[in-house]
Backbone as JSON Lines, residues from 0, in Angstrom:
{"i":0,"aa":"X","n":[13.34,-7.45,25.37],"ca":[12.83,-8.23,24.99],"c":[13.54,-8.52,23.76]}
{"i":1,"aa":"X","n":[13.87,-10.05,22.65],"ca":[13.64,-10.41,22.62],"c":[13.94,-10.77,21.25]}
{"i":2,"aa":"X","n":[14.62,-10.39,20.47],"ca":[15.24,-10.05,18.64],"c":[14.28,-10.38,17.78]}
{"i":3,"aa":"X","n":[13.63,-11.79,18.02],"ca":[13.21,-12.73,16.84],"c":[11.64,-12.32,17.36]}
{"i":4,"aa":"X","n":[11.45,-11.75,18.45],"ca":[9.98,-12.23,18.65],"c":[10.08,-10.57,18.5]}
{"i":5,"aa":"X","n":[10.48,-9.58,18.53],"ca":[10.25,-7.88,18.02],"c":[10.29,-8.08,16.39]}
{"i":6,"aa":"X","n":[10.99,-8.87,15.69],"ca":[10.83,-9.26,14.55],"c":[9.38,-9.55,13.76]}
{"i":7,"aa":"X","n":[9.14,-10.57,14.92],"ca":[7.7,-11.59,14.41],"c":[6.46,-10.18,14.77]}
{"i":8,"aa":"X","n":[6.82,-9.14,16.0],"ca":[5.66,-8.25,16.18],"c":[5.67,-7.45,15.05]}
{"i":9,"aa":"X","n":[6.92,-7.2,14.59],"ca":[6.57,-6.18,13.35],"c":[6.16,-6.57,11.99]}
{"i":10,"aa":"X","n":[6.77,-7.79,12.0],"ca":[6.3,-8.7,10.87],"c":[4.66,-8.58,10.79]}
{"i":11,"aa":"X","n":[4.02,-8.96,11.54],"ca":[1.95,-9.41,12.22],"c":[2.12,-8.13,11.81]}
{"i":12,"aa":"X","n":[2.34,-6.98,12.33],"ca":[1.82,-5.6,11.9],"c":[1.68,-5.07,10.79]}
{"i":13,"aa":"X","n":[3.22,-5.45,10.15],"ca":[2.96,-5.14,8.59],"c":[2.13,-6.05,7.77]}
{"i":14,"aa":"X","n":[1.86,-7.36,8.23],"ca":[1.01,-8.11,7.61],"c":[-0.52,-7.74,7.69]}
{"i":15,"aa":"X","n":[-0.58,-7.41,9.06],"ca":[-2.13,-6.75,9.55],"c":[-2.43,-6.02,8.45]}
{"i":16,"aa":"X","n":[-1.69,-4.88,8.31],"ca":[-2.08,-3.83,7.93],"c":[-1.63,-4.21,6.22]}
{"i":17,"aa":"X","n":[-1.08,-4.85,5.69],"ca":[-1.86,-5.19,4.3],"c":[-3.03,-5.57,4.12]}
{"i":18,"aa":"X","n":[-3.34,-6.34,4.77],"ca":[-5.07,-7.2,4.75],"c":[-5.83,-6.13,5.26]}
{"i":19,"aa":"X","n":[-5.91,-5.47,6.28],"ca":[-6.79,-4.0,6.36],"c":[-6.89,-3.61,4.86]}
{"i":20,"aa":"X","n":[-5.32,-2.68,4.18],"ca":[-5.78,-1.78,3.06],"c":[-6.29,-2.26,2.25]}
{"i":21,"aa":"X","n":[-6.58,-3.81,1.74],"ca":[-6.85,-4.44,1.09],"c":[-8.39,-5.1,1.26]}
{"i":22,"aa":"X","n":[-9.16,-3.7,1.52],"ca":[-10.09,-4.12,1.77],"c":[-11.82,-3.87,0.84]}
{"i":23,"aa":"X","n":[-10.67,-4.02,-0.35],"ca":[-12.31,-3.54,-1.43],"c":[-13.09,-4.34,-1.69]}
{"i":24,"aa":"X","n":[-12.72,-6.12,-1.59],"ca":[-13.58,-7.18,-1.39],"c":[-14.75,-7.46,-0.64]}
{"i":25,"aa":"X","n":[-14.63,-6.29,0.68],"ca":[-15.66,-6.06,1.32],"c":[-17.16,-5.02,0.64]}
{"i":26,"aa":"X","n":[-16.66,-4.1,-0.48],"ca":[-17.46,-3.6,-1.05],"c":[-18.37,-3.75,-2.42]}
{"i":27,"aa":"X","n":[-18.53,-5.33,-2.02],"ca":[-18.99,-6.59,-3.41],"c":[-20.54,-7.0,-1.7]}
{"i":28,"aa":"X","n":[-19.94,-6.55,-0.73],"ca":[-21.44,-6.97,-0.78],"c":[-21.66,-5.67,0.68]}
{"i":29,"aa":"X","n":[-21.06,-4.27,1.14],"ca":[-21.77,-3.28,1.7],"c":[-21.7,-2.05,0.9]}
{"i":30,"aa":"X","n":[-20.85,-2.26,-0.12],"ca":[-21.7,-1.05,-1.21],"c":[-21.52,-1.22,-2.81]}
{"i":31,"aa":"X","n":[-22.44,-2.27,-3.09],"ca":[-22.46,-3.12,-4.59],"c":[-22.5,-1.62,-5.19]}
{"i":32,"aa":"X","n":[-23.06,-0.7,-6.22],"ca":[-23.22,0.24,-6.55],"c":[-21.65,0.25,-6.95]}
{"i":33,"aa":"X","n":[-21.07,1.37,-6.08],"ca":[-19.66,1.58,-6.35],"c":[-18.68,0.83,-6.59]}
{"i":34,"aa":"X","n":[-18.74,-0.52,-5.72],"ca":[-18.13,-1.9,-5.84],"c":[-17.94,-2.33,-8.03]}
{"i":35,"aa":"X","n":[-19.0,-1.66,-8.09],"ca":[-19.2,-2.45,-9.2],"c":[-18.87,-1.5,-10.76]}
{"i":36,"aa":"X","n":[-18.46,-0.52,-10.23],"ca":[-18.84,0.8,-11.5],"c":[-17.42,1.82,-10.84]}
{"i":37,"aa":"X","n":[-16.71,1.35,-9.82],"ca":[-16.15,3.02,-9.38],"c":[-14.6,2.47,-8.82]}
{"i":38,"aa":"X","n":[-13.93,3.18,-8.59],"ca":[-12.38,2.95,-8.23],"c":[-12.03,2.31,-6.55]}
{"i":39,"aa":"X","n":[-11.13,1.97,-6.39],"ca":[-11.82,1.36,-4.68],"c":[-11.72,2.55,-3.59]}
{"i":40,"aa":"X","n":[-10.71,4.0,-4.34],"ca":[-11.18,5.09,-3.39],"c":[-13.04,5.53,-3.18]}
{"i":41,"aa":"X","n":[-13.38,5.51,-4.5],"ca":[-14.99,5.65,-4.09],"c":[-15.67,5.02,-2.82]}
{"i":42,"aa":"X","n":[-15.24,3.4,-2.49],"ca":[-16.1,3.31,-1.14],"c":[-15.5,3.81,-0.21]}
{"i":43,"aa":"X","n":[-14.39,4.9,-0.08],"ca":[-14.45,5.71,1.4],"c":[-15.17,6.93,0.82]}
{"i":44,"aa":"X","n":[-15.8,7.12,-0.21],"ca":[-15.9,8.79,-0.07],"c":[-16.56,8.9,0.48]}
{"i":45,"aa":"X","n":[-17.16,10.36,0.95],"ca":[-17.96,10.63,1.6],"c":[-19.48,11.17,1.57]}
{"i":46,"aa":"X","n":[-20.1,10.1,2.27],"ca":[-21.35,9.75,2.05],"c":[-21.92,8.71,1.86]}
{"i":47,"aa":"X","n":[-20.61,8.33,1.33],"ca":[-21.01,6.54,0.89],"c":[-21.36,5.57,1.84]}
{"i":48,"aa":"X","n":[-22.06,4.46,1.14],"ca":[-23.24,3.75,2.91],"c":[-21.65,2.69,3.28]}
{"i":49,"aa":"X","n":[-21.1,2.72,4.76],"ca":[-20.47,2.27,5.13],"c":[-19.12,3.15,4.96]}
{"i":50,"aa":"X","n":[-19.37,4.09,4.15],"ca":[-17.26,4.83,3.85],"c":[-16.96,4.7,5.17]}
{"i":51,"aa":"X","n":[-17.48,4.68,6.65],"ca":[-16.46,4.69,7.55],"c":[-15.54,3.51,7.69]}
{"i":52,"aa":"X","n":[-15.83,2.35,7.36],"ca":[-15.52,0.94,7.16],"c":[-14.04,1.01,6.97]}
{"i":53,"aa":"X","n":[-14.1,1.8,5.24],"ca":[-13.06,1.69,4.86],"c":[-12.28,2.59,5.02]}
{"i":54,"aa":"X","n":[-12.7,4.35,5.28],"ca":[-11.76,5.09,6.1],"c":[-11.01,4.41,6.96]}
{"i":55,"aa":"X","n":[-11.76,4.3,8.48],"ca":[-10.79,3.81,9.94],"c":[-10.29,2.56,9.23]}
{"i":56,"aa":"X","n":[-10.45,1.53,8.6],"ca":[-9.46,0.42,7.66],"c":[-8.37,1.36,7.23]}
{"i":57,"aa":"X","n":[-8.23,1.95,6.09],"ca":[-6.56,2.47,5.97],"c":[-5.96,3.33,6.85]}
{"i":58,"aa":"X","n":[-6.8,4.05,7.36],"ca":[-5.93,4.74,8.71],"c":[-5.48,4.01,9.9]}
{"i":59,"aa":"X","n":[-6.59,2.89,10.2],"ca":[-5.48,2.21,11.1],"c":[-4.43,1.07,10.5]}
{"i":60,"aa":"X","n":[-4.63,0.79,9.03],"ca":[-3.51,0.18,8.01],"c":[-2.39,0.85,8.03]}
{"i":61,"aa":"X","n":[-2.53,2.21,7.71],"ca":[-0.72,2.89,7.63],"c":[-0.39,3.25,8.87]}
{"i":62,"aa":"X","n":[-0.99,3.41,9.83],"ca":[-0.66,3.69,11.33],"c":[0.06,2.53,11.89]}
{"i":63,"aa":"X","n":[-0.7,1.18,11.51],"ca":[-0.03,-0.38,11.92],"c":[1.63,-0.4,11.2]}
{"i":64,"aa":"X","n":[1.33,-0.01,9.97],"ca":[2.56,0.07,9.14],"c":[3.91,0.74,9.44]}
{"i":65,"aa":"X","n":[3.59,2.26,10.05],"ca":[4.54,2.7,10.43],"c":[5.05,1.98,11.84]}
{"i":66,"aa":"X","n":[4.26,1.38,13.03],"ca":[4.52,0.5,13.7],"c":[6.04,-0.17,13.43]}
{"i":67,"aa":"X","n":[4.91,-1.18,12.44],"ca":[6.2,-2.37,12.2],"c":[7.24,-2.14,11.78]}
{"i":68,"aa":"X","n":[7.36,-0.45,10.9],"ca":[8.42,0.19,10.41],"c":[9.33,0.48,11.31]}
{"i":69,"aa":"X","n":[8.95,0.43,12.06],"ca":[9.39,1.59,13.0],"c":[10.57,0.34,13.62]}
{"i":70,"aa":"X","n":[9.49,-1.06,14.08],"ca":[9.8,-1.93,15.0],"c":[11.4,-2.48,14.18]}
{"i":71,"aa":"X","n":[10.76,-2.69,12.71],"ca":[11.92,-3.07,12.37],"c":[13.07,-2.38,11.95]}
{"i":72,"aa":"X","n":[12.98,-1.19,11.75],"ca":[14.28,-0.4,11.69],"c":[15.26,-0.59,12.77]}
{"i":73,"aa":"X","n":[14.81,-0.71,14.32],"ca":[15.42,-0.84,15.36],"c":[15.83,-2.23,15.37]}
{"i":74,"aa":"X","n":[15.4,-3.26,14.66],"ca":[16.19,-4.68,15.12],"c":[17.17,-4.87,13.47]}
{"i":75,"aa":"X","n":[16.91,-4.22,12.4],"ca":[17.74,-4.18,11.36],"c":[17.9,-3.34,10.08]}
{"i":76,"aa":"X","n":[17.94,-2.03,10.59],"ca":[17.94,-0.89,10.25],"c":[19.04,-0.03,9.88]}
{"i":77,"aa":"X","n":[20.36,-1.01,9.58],"ca":[21.59,-0.36,9.62],"c":[22.54,-0.43,8.33]}
{"i":78,"aa":"X","n":[21.41,-1.9,7.61],"ca":[21.84,-2.16,6.55],"c":[21.19,-1.24,5.16]}
{"i":79,"aa":"X","n":[22.26,-0.31,4.36],"ca":[21.91,0.68,4.03],"c":[20.41,0.83,3.28]}
{"i":80,"aa":"X","n":[20.12,-0.58,2.31],"ca":[19.2,-0.71,1.1],"c":[18.01,-1.0,2.25]}
{"i":81,"aa":"X","n":[18.12,-2.25,3.39],"ca":[16.83,-2.09,4.27],"c":[16.24,-0.57,4.94]}
{"i":82,"aa":"X","n":[17.43,0.41,5.41],"ca":[16.79,1.41,5.83],"c":[15.88,2.26,4.83]}
{"i":83,"aa":"X","n":[16.57,2.21,3.77],"ca":[15.52,3.08,2.32],"c":[14.47,2.3,2.17]}
{"i":84,"aa":"X","n":[14.23,1.02,2.15],"ca":[13.09,0.62,2.22],"c":[12.23,0.66,2.83]}
{"i":85,"aa":"X","n":[12.27,0.34,4.21],"ca":[11.64,0.65,5.37],"c":[10.71,1.88,5.31]}
{"i":86,"aa":"X","n":[11.97,2.86,5.03],"ca":[11.83,4.42,5.44],"c":[10.25,4.4,4.42]}
{"i":87,"aa":"X","n":[10.87,4.12,3.42],"ca":[9.94,4.04,2.18],"c":[8.53,3.75,2.26]}
{"i":88,"aa":"X","n":[8.3,2.57,3.08],"ca":[6.97,1.53,3.09],"c":[6.38,2.9,4.12]}
{"i":89,"aa":"X","n":[7.41,3.07,5.5],"ca":[6.52,3.93,6.6],"c":[5.65,5.14,6.01]}
{"i":90,"aa":"X","n":[6.66,5.87,4.74],"ca":[5.81,6.76,4.17],"c":[4.7,6.19,3.62]}
{"i":91,"aa":"X","n":[4.91,5.16,2.37],"ca":[3.93,4.87,1.97],"c":[2.51,4.46,2.93]}
{"i":92,"aa":"X","n":[2.56,3.81,3.8],"ca":[1.93,3.66,5.49],"c":[0.62,4.92,5.86]}
{"i":93,"aa":"X","n":[2.11,6.29,5.59],"ca":[1.11,7.17,6.44],"c":[0.81,7.45,4.92]}
{"i":94,"aa":"X","n":[1.1,7.77,4.11],"ca":[0.51,8.45,2.89],"c":[-1.06,7.92,2.53]}
{"i":95,"aa":"X","n":[-1.28,6.34,2.88],"ca":[-2.25,5.81,3.14],"c":[-3.68,6.28,3.96]}
{"i":96,"aa":"X","n":[-2.9,6.35,5.12],"ca":[-3.57,7.05,6.7],"c":[-3.86,8.03,6.23]}
{"i":97,"aa":"X","n":[-3.44,9.2,5.53],"ca":[-3.21,10.92,5.29],"c":[-4.39,10.58,3.97]}
{"i":98,"aa":"X","n":[-4.37,9.85,2.94],"ca":[-5.38,9.45,1.57],"c":[-6.45,9.65,2.58]}
{"i":99,"aa":"X","n":[-6.98,8.66,3.54],"ca":[-7.81,8.21,4.46],"c":[-8.52,9.01,4.72]}
{"i":100,"aa":"X","n":[-7.84,10.04,5.18],"ca":[-8.55,11.04,5.38],"c":[-8.99,11.95,5.47]}
{"i":101,"aa":"X","n":[-8.76,12.3,3.7],"ca":[-9.11,13.21,2.97],"c":[-9.9,12.44,1.93]}
{"i":102,"aa":"X","n":[-11.31,11.99,2.66],"ca":[-12.24,10.99,1.21],"c":[-12.42,11.9,0.28]}
{"i":103,"aa":"X","n":[-13.03,11.86,-1.26],"ca":[-13.41,11.85,-2.2],"c":[-15.14,12.43,-1.75]}
{"i":104,"aa":"X","n":[-14.92,13.77,-2.04],"ca":[-16.44,14.12,-2.08],"c":[-17.71,13.87,-2.85]}
{"i":105,"aa":"X","n":[-16.75,13.44,-3.91],"ca":[-17.52,13.05,-5.53],"c":[-17.54,12.11,-5.78]}
{"i":106,"aa":"X","n":[-18.19,11.04,-6.81],"ca":[-17.8,9.9,-7.58],"c":[-17.27,10.14,-8.53]}
{"i":107,"aa":"X","n":[-16.16,9.99,-9.07],"ca":[-15.02,10.35,-10.57],"c":[-15.59,8.86,-11.44]}
{"i":108,"aa":"X","n":[-16.46,8.34,-10.87],"ca":[-17.06,7.66,-11.82],"c":[-18.71,7.78,-12.72]}
{"i":109,"aa":"X","n":[-19.18,8.44,-11.87],"ca":[-20.74,8.93,-12.2],"c":[-20.13,10.78,-12.82]}
{"i":110,"aa":"X","n":[-19.34,10.88,-12.7],"ca":[-19.03,11.95,-13.85],"c":[-19.64,13.6,-12.93]}
{"i":111,"aa":"X","n":[-19.58,13.9,-11.04],"ca":[-20.58,13.95,-10.48],"c":[-19.6,15.7,-9.91]}
{"i":112,"aa":"X","n":[-17.91,15.23,-10.74],"ca":[-17.16,15.9,-9.56],"c":[-16.69,17.64,-10.25]}
{"i":113,"aa":"X","n":[-16.29,18.33,-9.76],"ca":[-16.11,19.6,-10.31],"c":[-14.18,19.32,-10.81]}
{"i":114,"aa":"X","n":[-14.22,19.97,-11.58],"ca":[-12.98,20.04,-12.5],"c":[-11.97,20.52,-11.18]}
{"i":115,"aa":"X","n":[-10.74,19.11,-11.18],"ca":[-9.36,18.98,-10.16],"c":[-8.94,20.42,-9.91]}
{"i":116,"aa":"X","n":[-9.07,21.68,-10.32],"ca":[-8.34,22.62,-10.25],"c":[-9.22,23.14,-9.37]}
{"i":117,"aa":"X","n":[-10.42,22.89,-9.15],"ca":[-11.58,23.76,-8.26],"c":[-12.04,22.79,-7.23]}
{"i":118,"aa":"X","n":[-11.32,21.66,-7.33],"ca":[-11.37,20.68,-5.79],"c":[-10.09,20.77,-5.37]}
{"i":119,"aa":"X","n":[-10.12,21.29,-4.23],"ca":[-8.97,21.4,-3.4],"c":[-8.53,19.33,-2.49]}
{"i":120,"aa":"X","n":[-9.63,19.5,-2.41],"ca":[-9.51,17.91,-1.49],"c":[-9.13,17.05,-2.5]}
{"i":121,"aa":"X","n":[-10.24,16.85,-4.29],"ca":[-9.21,15.69,-4.91],"c":[-7.8,15.99,-5.15]}
{"i":122,"aa":"X","n":[-7.61,17.43,-4.92],"ca":[-5.99,17.64,-5.2],"c":[-5.43,16.8,-4.41]}
{"i":123,"aa":"X","n":[-5.48,17.39,-3.48],"ca":[-4.81,16.53,-2.25],"c":[-4.41,15.6,-2.39]}
{"i":124,"aa":"X","n":[-5.79,14.53,-2.3],"ca":[-5.89,13.05,-2.55],"c":[-4.92,12.63,-3.63]}
{"i":125,"aa":"X","n":[-5.1,13.57,-4.96],"ca":[-4.34,13.04,-5.68],"c":[-2.78,13.19,-5.5]}
{"i":126,"aa":"X","n":[-2.0,14.44,-4.68],"ca":[-0.94,14.62,-4.31],"c":[-0.48,13.24,-3.7]}
{"i":127,"aa":"X","n":[-1.17,13.18,-2.18],"ca":[-0.95,11.92,-1.62],"c":[-1.1,10.61,-2.26]}
{"i":128,"aa":"X","n":[-1.5,10.47,-2.73],"ca":[-2.03,8.98,-3.91],"c":[0.1,8.94,-4.92]}
{"i":129,"aa":"X","n":[0.07,9.77,-5.53],"ca":[1.73,9.75,-5.68],"c":[2.55,9.55,-5.03]}
{"i":130,"aa":"X","n":[2.74,10.43,-4.0],"ca":[3.57,9.91,-2.93],"c":[3.67,8.8,-2.74]}
{"i":131,"aa":"X","n":[2.41,8.13,-2.23],"ca":[2.21,6.88,-1.63],"c":[2.9,5.7,-2.72]}
{"i":132,"aa":"X","n":[2.41,6.12,-4.09],"ca":[2.63,5.4,-5.0],"c":[4.37,4.89,-5.17]}
{"i":133,"aa":"X","n":[4.86,6.67,-5.79],"ca":[6.01,6.42,-5.54],"c":[6.98,5.9,-4.46]}
{"i":134,"aa":"X","n":[6.57,5.74,-3.33],"ca":[7.13,5.36,-2.01],"c":[7.46,3.42,-2.24]}
{"i":135,"aa":"X","n":[5.68,3.11,-2.8],"ca":[5.86,1.68,-2.92],"c":[6.98,1.66,-3.76]}
{"i":136,"aa":"X","n":[6.84,2.13,-4.78],"ca":[7.75,1.97,-6.32],"c":[9.5,1.91,-5.81]}
{"i":137,"aa":"X","n":[9.85,3.09,-4.57],"ca":[11.27,2.94,-4.03],"c":[10.85,1.84,-2.76]}
{"i":138,"aa":"X","n":[10.78,0.8,-2.35],"ca":[10.23,-0.21,-1.53],"c":[11.16,-1.96,-2.77]}
{"i":139,"aa":"X","n":[10.47,-1.37,-3.56],"ca":[9.92,-2.71,-4.84],"c":[12.41,-2.62,-4.85]}
{"i":140,"aa":"X","n":[12.16,-1.09,-5.15],"ca":[13.4,-1.26,-6.08],"c":[15.15,-1.29,-4.69]}
{"i":141,"aa":"X","n":[14.28,-0.69,-4.0],"ca":[15.58,-1.09,-2.2],"c":[15.49,-2.61,-2.54]}
{"i":142,"aa":"X","n":[14.35,-2.85,-1.83],"ca":[14.06,-4.2,-1.98],"c":[15.11,-5.48,-2.58]}
{"i":143,"aa":"X","n":[14.92,-4.89,-4.39],"ca":[15.82,-5.83,-5.14],"c":[17.37,-5.75,-4.98]}
{"i":144,"aa":"X","n":[17.52,-4.1,-4.56],"ca":[18.99,-4.19,-4.31],"c":[19.78,-4.67,-3.31]}
{"i":145,"aa":"X","n":[18.69,-5.42,-1.92],"ca":[19.04,-5.85,-1.05],"c":[18.87,-6.93,-1.31]}
{"i":146,"aa":"X","n":[18.48,-7.22,-1.53],"ca":[18.43,-9.06,-1.87],"c":[19.39,-9.29,-2.81]}
{"i":147,"aa":"X","n":[20.14,-8.67,-4.05],"ca":[21.08,-8.9,-4.8],"c":[22.35,-8.97,-3.83]}
{"i":148,"aa":"X","n":[22.66,-8.36,-2.93],"ca":[23.37,-8.35,-2.36],"c":[23.82,-9.57,-0.88]}
{"i":149,"aa":"X","n":[22.24,-10.09,-0.77],"ca":[22.29,-10.46,0.56],"c":[21.67,-11.89,0.18]}
{"i":150,"aa":"X","n":[20.69,-12.39,-0.68],"ca":[20.13,-13.24,-0.84],"c":[19.36,-13.61,-1.53]}
{"i":151,"aa":"X","n":[19.69,-14.07,-3.01],"ca":[19.12,-13.91,-4.37],"c":[17.62,-14.67,-4.04]}
{"i":152,"aa":"X","n":[17.5,-15.74,-3.17],"ca":[16.26,-16.55,-3.15],"c":[14.98,-15.43,-3.56]}
{"i":153,"aa":"X","n":[15.02,-14.6,-3.27],"ca":[13.83,-13.32,-3.62],"c":[13.85,-12.48,-4.75]}
{"i":154,"aa":"X","n":[15.02,-12.94,-5.87],"ca":[14.44,-12.47,-6.87],"c":[13.59,-12.49,-7.71]}
{"i":155,"aa":"X","n":[13.0,-13.87,-7.51],"ca":[12.21,-13.93,-8.99],"c":[10.66,-13.23,-8.3]}
{"i":156,"aa":"X","n":[10.71,-13.42,-7.05],"ca":[9.04,-13.09,-6.34],"c":[9.27,-11.52,-6.44]}
{"i":157,"aa":"X","n":[10.12,-10.21,-6.47],"ca":[10.49,-9.63,-6.97],"c":[9.98,-9.22,-8.4]}
{"i":158,"aa":"X","n":[10.57,-9.99,-8.64],"ca":[10.44,-9.39,-10.73],"c":[8.73,-10.03,-10.54]}
{"i":159,"aa":"X","n":[8.18,-10.88,-10.4],"ca":[6.99,-11.62,-10.4],"c":[5.68,-10.12,-9.82]}
{"i":160,"aa":"X","n":[6.38,-9.93,-8.77],"ca":[5.57,-8.66,-8.09],"c":[5.71,-7.33,-9.22]}
{"i":161,"aa":"X","n":[6.85,-6.95,-9.67],"ca":[7.32,-5.56,-10.14],"c":[6.96,-5.55,-10.86]}
{"i":162,"aa":"X","n":[6.67,-7.1,-12.58],"ca":[5.88,-7.23,-13.57],"c":[4.17,-7.11,-13.3]}
{"i":163,"aa":"X","n":[3.85,-7.65,-12.53],"ca":[2.7,-7.64,-12.2],"c":[2.18,-6.5,-11.98]}
{"i":164,"aa":"X","n":[2.62,-5.78,-11.31],"ca":[2.34,-4.01,-11.11],"c":[2.63,-3.25,-12.19]}
{"i":165,"aa":"X","n":[3.59,-3.57,-12.82],"ca":[4.02,-2.46,-14.2],"c":[2.15,-2.85,-15.49]}
{"i":166,"aa":"X","n":[1.93,-4.42,-15.17],"ca":[0.74,-4.16,-16.41],"c":[-0.26,-3.95,-15.56]}
{"i":167,"aa":"X","n":[-1.19,-4.33,-14.29],"ca":[-2.09,-3.58,-13.54],"c":[-2.06,-2.45,-13.71]}
{"i":168,"aa":"X","n":[-1.25,-1.67,-13.49],"ca":[-1.24,-0.28,-13.05],"c":[-1.16,0.52,-14.77]}
{"i":169,"aa":"X","n":[-0.68,-0.22,-15.73],"ca":[-0.82,0.04,-17.08],"c":[-2.04,-0.36,-17.47]}
{"i":170,"aa":"X","n":[-3.21,-1.48,-17.06],"ca":[-4.12,-1.14,-17.77],"c":[-5.14,-0.67,-16.63]}
{"i":171,"aa":"X","n":[-4.67,-0.49,-15.6],"ca":[-6.42,0.7,-15.03],"c":[-6.15,1.95,-15.47]}
{"i":172,"aa":"X","n":[-4.63,2.34,-16.29],"ca":[-4.91,3.66,-16.53],"c":[-4.77,3.58,-18.22]}
{"i":173,"aa":"X","n":[-5.22,2.61,-18.76],"ca":[-5.36,2.38,-20.06],"c":[-7.14,2.41,-19.8]}
{"i":174,"aa":"X","n":[-8.23,1.55,-19.19],"ca":[-9.21,1.27,-19.57],"c":[-9.89,2.82,-18.56]}
{"i":175,"aa":"X","n":[-8.97,3.26,-17.91],"ca":[-9.91,4.62,-17.42],"c":[-9.75,5.62,-17.99]}
{"i":176,"aa":"X","n":[-8.85,5.05,-19.54],"ca":[-8.84,6.81,-20.4],"c":[-9.52,6.48,-21.16]}
{"i":177,"aa":"X","n":[-10.14,4.69,-21.92],"ca":[-10.86,4.7,-22.78],"c":[-12.23,4.44,-22.19]}
{"i":178,"aa":"X","n":[-12.66,4.72,-21.19],"ca":[-13.99,4.5,-20.42],"c":[-14.14,2.8,-19.85]}
{"i":179,"aa":"X","n":[-12.96,2.14,-19.65],"ca":[-13.38,0.44,-19.78],"c":[-13.2,0.24,-18.17]}
{"i":180,"aa":"X","n":[-13.41,-0.95,-17.76],"ca":[-13.4,-1.89,-16.37],"c":[-12.14,-1.24,-15.85]}
{"i":181,"aa":"X","n":[-11.78,0.23,-15.88],"ca":[-10.25,0.43,-15.19],"c":[-10.31,0.37,-13.28]}
{"i":182,"aa":"X","n":[-10.99,0.27,-13.09],"ca":[-11.66,-0.42,-11.31],"c":[-10.94,-1.36,-11.25]}
{"i":183,"aa":"X","n":[-11.55,-2.56,-12.12],"ca":[-10.82,-4.15,-11.65],"c":[-9.53,-4.31,-12.22]}
{"i":184,"aa":"X","n":[-8.83,-3.77,-12.92],"ca":[-7.53,-3.57,-12.81],"c":[-7.0,-2.85,-11.76]}
{"i":185,"aa":"X","n":[-7.4,-1.58,-11.43],"ca":[-6.79,-1.1,-10.09],"c":[-6.42,-2.06,-8.91]}
{"i":186,"aa":"X","n":[-8.15,-2.68,-8.76],"ca":[-8.31,-3.46,-7.81],"c":[-7.48,-4.37,-7.31]}
{"i":187,"aa":"X","n":[-7.08,-5.46,-8.89],"ca":[-5.6,-6.34,-8.8],"c":[-4.72,-5.52,-8.38]}
{"i":188,"aa":"X","n":[-3.95,-4.41,-8.97],"ca":[-3.02,-3.65,-8.54],"c":[-2.96,-3.39,-7.07]}
{"i":189,"aa":"X","n":[-4.13,-2.98,-6.34],"ca":[-4.19,-3.02,-5.32],"c":[-3.64,-4.04,-4.09]}
{"i":190,"aa":"X","n":[-4.66,-5.01,-5.0],"ca":[-4.45,-6.63,-4.48],"c":[-2.19,-7.1,-3.97]}
{"i":191,"aa":"X","n":[-2.23,-6.81,-5.47],"ca":[-0.33,-7.4,-5.73],"c":[0.32,-6.23,-5.04]}
{"i":192,"aa":"X","n":[-0.33,-4.93,-4.89],"ca":[0.58,-4.34,-3.51],"c":[0.4,-4.56,-1.61]}
{"i":193,"aa":"X","n":[-0.5,-5.28,-1.8],"ca":[-0.65,-5.61,-0.22],"c":[-0.04,-6.75,-0.29]}
{"i":194,"aa":"X","n":[0.29,-7.36,-1.53],"ca":[0.79,-9.06,-0.8],"c":[2.48,-8.45,-0.99]}
{"i":195,"aa":"X","n":[2.54,-7.35,-1.78],"ca":[3.9,-6.99,-1.75],"c":[4.91,-6.47,-0.01]}
{"i":196,"aa":"X","n":[3.77,-5.7,0.26],"ca":[3.94,-5.11,1.75],"c":[3.99,-6.66,2.28]}
{"i":197,"aa":"X","n":[2.82,-7.21,3.05],"ca":[3.27,-8.67,3.76],"c":[4.5,-9.07,3.63]}
{"i":198,"aa":"X","n":[4.72,-8.91,2.29],"ca":[6.15,-10.39,2.05],"c":[7.61,-9.26,2.57]}
{"i":199,"aa":"X","n":[7.83,-7.96,2.37],"ca":[8.56,-7.12,2.77],"c":[9.44,-7.68,3.85]}
{"i":200,"aa":"X","n":[8.64,-7.9,4.94],"ca":[9.56,-8.33,6.29],"c":[10.26,-9.38,6.37]}
{"i":201,"aa":"X","n":[9.96,-10.48,5.19],"ca":[11.0,-11.52,5.1],"c":[11.45,-11.6,4.43]}
{"i":202,"aa":"X","n":[11.12,-10.95,3.0],"ca":[12.41,-10.48,2.35],"c":[13.6,-9.17,2.76]}
{"i":203,"aa":"X","n":[12.95,-8.73,3.25],"ca":[14.49,-8.11,4.17],"c":[15.47,-8.99,4.89]}
{"i":204,"aa":"X","n":[15.04,-9.78,5.83],"ca":[15.37,-10.84,6.66],"c":[16.37,-11.79,6.46]}
{"i":205,"aa":"X","n":[17.54,-11.87,5.56],"ca":[18.25,-12.62,4.88],"c":[18.63,-13.57,5.8]}
{"i":206,"aa":"X","n":[19.28,-14.97,5.62],"ca":[19.88,-15.56,6.22],"c":[20.72,-15.12,7.03]}
{"i":207,"aa":"X","n":[21.29,-15.04,6.56],"ca":[22.89,-14.07,7.54],"c":[22.79,-13.2,8.39]}
{"i":208,"aa":"X","n":[21.81,-12.29,8.21],"ca":[21.46,-11.51,9.13],"c":[21.73,-11.69,10.45]}
{"i":209,"aa":"X","n":[22.25,-10.78,11.24],"ca":[22.25,-10.97,12.77],"c":[20.99,-9.95,13.38]}
{"i":210,"aa":"X","n":[20.61,-9.92,13.64],"ca":[19.31,-9.15,14.74],"c":[19.87,-8.25,15.2]}
{"i":211,"aa":"X","n":[19.79,-7.15,15.51],"ca":[20.04,-6.37,16.87],"c":[19.53,-6.8,18.24]}
{"i":212,"aa":"X","n":[20.31,-6.22,19.11],"ca":[19.77,-7.09,20.31],"c":[19.62,-5.63,21.38]}
{"i":213,"aa":"X","n":[19.39,-4.3,20.6],"ca":[18.97,-3.01,21.71],"c":[17.91,-3.11,22.08]}
{"i":214,"aa":"X","n":[17.98,-3.03,23.4],"ca":[16.17,-2.63,23.78],"c":[15.22,-1.74,23.4]}
């Protein structure tokens, strides 16, 4: 298969993954109660209306991301920071799929959950969330290091994404702590994350790159 065609297969898989993962707008119609009062993960909580849409979408999204990363690693995974970025992106995708497969059994926004230490599913959900978030941060850092060496065209884009992520993540945490509309700040953070994920294949493919021709 021609290397350029394989790149586009990988890029399309990554972009589709990002679109599927950014499913929270569907909650406005499918589950307006949880959408207006809770975090995005509550849309896929066990027993919620159309929970299978959000659970299934996130699982497929994670698997697509792993496939896309595998294709691109075979194409241009010899460069150090590209490998770090793509492996981290695959971890992020896998974490998203596992997270969806461990849906919440209660709604934190309604304060009907048991204490965290008494709920193994909630603990697992939180740990996987932290791993996924850390992996996403690594993609941003490694992407920045890569473009500094090879193609500074994308530097301003990375600064915008990174700065926006810090702002919305901070607002999300702040509003949750003070019982404000933290769910909307979280949704903006998720949307920004999906935009970044969709752009990664194009950020990594710099102009001087020679794609691998491995079969």
